[in-house]
N, C-alpha and C positions, 0 to 999 in steps of 0.2 A: 504493500500499499503506500509505503514512504517512497519508493522508487517511482511509482505511478505519479505520486503528487508532485514530486520533483520534476518529472518530465513534463507534466502538464504546465508547471509553473514556467519551465524554460521555453516551451512552445508559446505560451502567452507572452513572455518577455520578448521573444524574437518577433512575433507577429505585431505587437504594439510598438516595439523598438524601431522596426523599419519604417514606421510612419513618422518618426520624430524629426528626421532631417528636414523634410518639406515643411512641416509646421514651425520648426525653429527658423528656417529661412524666412518664412512669411512674418513671423512675430519679431525677428531681430532687426528692428528699425529704431532709429532715434526718436525721442519724444517729439510729439506734434506731427510726426510723419504718419501717413496711412499704412496699414498692413499691406505688404506686397501682394500683388494679384498676378504677376507674370514672372516666368523664370528669368535667369540671367540673359537669355538669348531673346527675350520679349515675347515668348509664346504665352498665351493666357493659361493660367492653371485651372484645369477642370478636374472633375471627379466628385466622389462623394463628399457630402458636407461643403458644398460650394467650393470644392478644390482644396479644402484644408487636409483631407485624407488622401493619401496616395504615395507612390513610390518617391524616391528621392529626385529621379529625373522625370520631367514631363514627358508625354507620349512622343511629340516630335523630336526631343533630344535623345530619347532612348532608341530611335531607329538608327541602325548602323549607317554610317555615311557611305554614299555611293562611290564606287571605284571607277575611274576611268580606265577602260582596258587598253593595254598596250597593243600596238600594231606589229604583228610578227615580221621580222626582217624579211622573211621569205616572200611576204605579200606586198612589200614596198615596191613601188615601180622604179625600174632602173633609170639612171640619168639618161635623158634624151628620149625615153619612151613616152607614149601618150599618158598624160596624167602627172608626168614628172614635173617638178618646179622648173620654171623658166630659167632661173638663175643656176649657174653652174655650181654654186656653193652647195654642199650637201645640206639636206633639210635636217633640222634638229630632231633628234630621236624623241619620240613621244615617251612621256614619263607617267608612271602610275602615281596618281595623287589621291590623298585622302582628305576630305573636307573636315578641318578640325571641329570637334564638338565643343559646345560651351562648357565651361567648368561646372562641376557639380555644386550643389548648394553649399555643401560642406563635407568634410570626411564622413563618410556614411557608416563606418564600422564602429566607431567608439561608442556612440549613443545606443545603438541596438545591443552592443555587447554589454554595456553598463546595465541596461535594462534587464537583459537576461540574468546577469549576475545578481542584481538586486532582488529580482522576483525568486530566483532559486534560494537566495539566502533567507528570504522571508518565509518561504515555504518550509525550509529546513528548521528554522527556529520556531515557527508557529505550529507546525503540524496541522492536522485535520481539524482545526478549530474554526468556528464561524467567522471570526474577524479576519481570517486569511483572505477571504473574498474582498474585504475592504482594502487590505494592504495591496493585494495585487491590482486592484482598480486604481489606487491612488498613485502607485509607483511609477507608471509611465508619465503621468503629468508632472510628478516631481522631477523626474529626469529632464523632461522638456524645459521646465522652468530653470533648472540648473544650467542647461545649454544656452537658453536665451540670455540669462543674466551674465554667464560668462563672456558672451559676445559683445553685448551692448550695455551691460550694467543696467538692466532694466527687468522688472518683474510685472508683466502685463496683468491688468485687472481681469481680463477675460479668462485667465488661468488662476490667478491667486484666490479670487472670491468664490468661483465655483468649486475649487478644490476644498475650501473650507466648509462649504455647504455639503459637498459630497462626503466629507469626513464625518460630519455630524450624522447625515442620514444613514450612511453605511454601517457606522458603528452602533447607531441606535437600532438598525435591523439585527445586527449581530447580537446585541444585548437581549433580544427577545427569544433568541434560540438557546437550546441547552448546550453546554460544553464550552461556553466562552470563558476567557480568563481575564477579563477586564470589567471596567465600570464606565457606563455611558455618562453618569452624572460627573464623575471625576474627570472624564474627557472634556465635557463642556467647560468645567471649572478651569481645567488646564488650559483650554484655548483662551479663556478670558484672561488668565494669569499671564501667560507668556505674550499674548497680544498686547496686554496693558503694560508689561514690561518694556516691550519694544517700542510702544508708543511714548513712554516716558523717556527712553533714550533718544527718540526722534525729537521730542520737544526740547530736550536739553541741548542737543547738537544736531540740528537739521542737515548740516553739511557731511556729518559722519555716518548718518543712518538715514536710508531712503524710507519713504512711506511704503513702497512696495514690500520692504522687509517686514513692516508692521503687519500688513495683511497676510503675508506668508506665514507669520508667527501664529496667526489664528488657527490655521489648519495643522500646523505642526504641533501646537500645543494640545489640540484635540487628540492627535495620534498618541503623543507621549503621555498626556493625562489619563489616557484609557487603562494604562498599567500602573498609575498611582503617582504620587508626588515625588517619590524618589526617582523614578524613571524620568519625570518631567525635568527635574533639576540636572540629572546626568545628561540627558539629551541636549538640553539648553546650553549647559556649560560646555559640552564637547564642540558645539558650533563655534562658540568664541575661541576654544583652544585650537581647533583646526585653522580658523581664520588667522589667528595670531601666528601660528606656526608658519603659515604660508607667507604671510606678510614679512615675518623675520627672515625667511629664506630669501625672498626677493631683495631685501636690503642688504644681506650678507653677499649676495651674488652681484650686487650693485646694479640690479635691474629695476629698482624702485627706490624711492626716498621715503621719509617717515610720513610725508603728507600724501603719498600716492594713493588714490582710491583703488580699492579692489572690490570685485563683486562679492558680496557676502552671502547671497542666496545659496550658492553651492555648498558652503560650509554649514549653513543652517540646516540644509536638507541632509548633509552627511552626518551632522551631530544627531538629527532626529532619527535617521536610520540606525545609528549606533544604539541609541536609547531604546528604539522599538525592538531591535533584536535582542537586546539584553532582558528587556521586560518580557518578551515572548519565551525566551528560554527559561526565565525564572517562574513563569506562569503555570 
């Protein structure tokens, strides 16, 4: 049963992870800019959910480029023969050309691989408990948010706010089923606590904490609070620890200064994942 559960989690992670590059490309724009509606080559993005769901490359870009066939030397007209060039200079030899394809939206292997690993880790730690459905549903969106924030230092509202609502609803449903290992009430309180804490940090230093982080904290707090206050503290602290370690590494490598901004969303998500895994193992 455990092997089947892990296999199903891996398949789910792979299927949803392959949809992340296109969505991340569309969401990864600067503030005040509209979401992208065309690929880098200018082709309109079509498909399910108004083009938000689909493979990394759009259909026209995915078609292999046509090759221009070479003219065999045996079929080329001899100089002076009918059809030969009027000039005595030999005609240039035809070359095989490939029309370059537009670049992909982004590396397409890291996000799907990360989603698979996250889903498998959650399945291994949680086991066949009702909340696993919630974790697997929330994981791809969390990975998508991490990718977008990594690129443009932005956590879009169409992702953060629905993620918080989905966490509340999914864990609320899990709480109604037998065998769950958490508390929906503590999850709600955890969301309010972590969201309130990040709101306080934002009000103290708006330049150091984005409001998108505050909205993301609502969802992460619900997930961490599901397993209790200890897990909430561990997961919240781990996010700051991971972010501080990354910033320190950049400073030591002289790739950033003390005031260089870094995307904090990926570290918040990594910290929350750490807390959820520990809470699931202890549950």
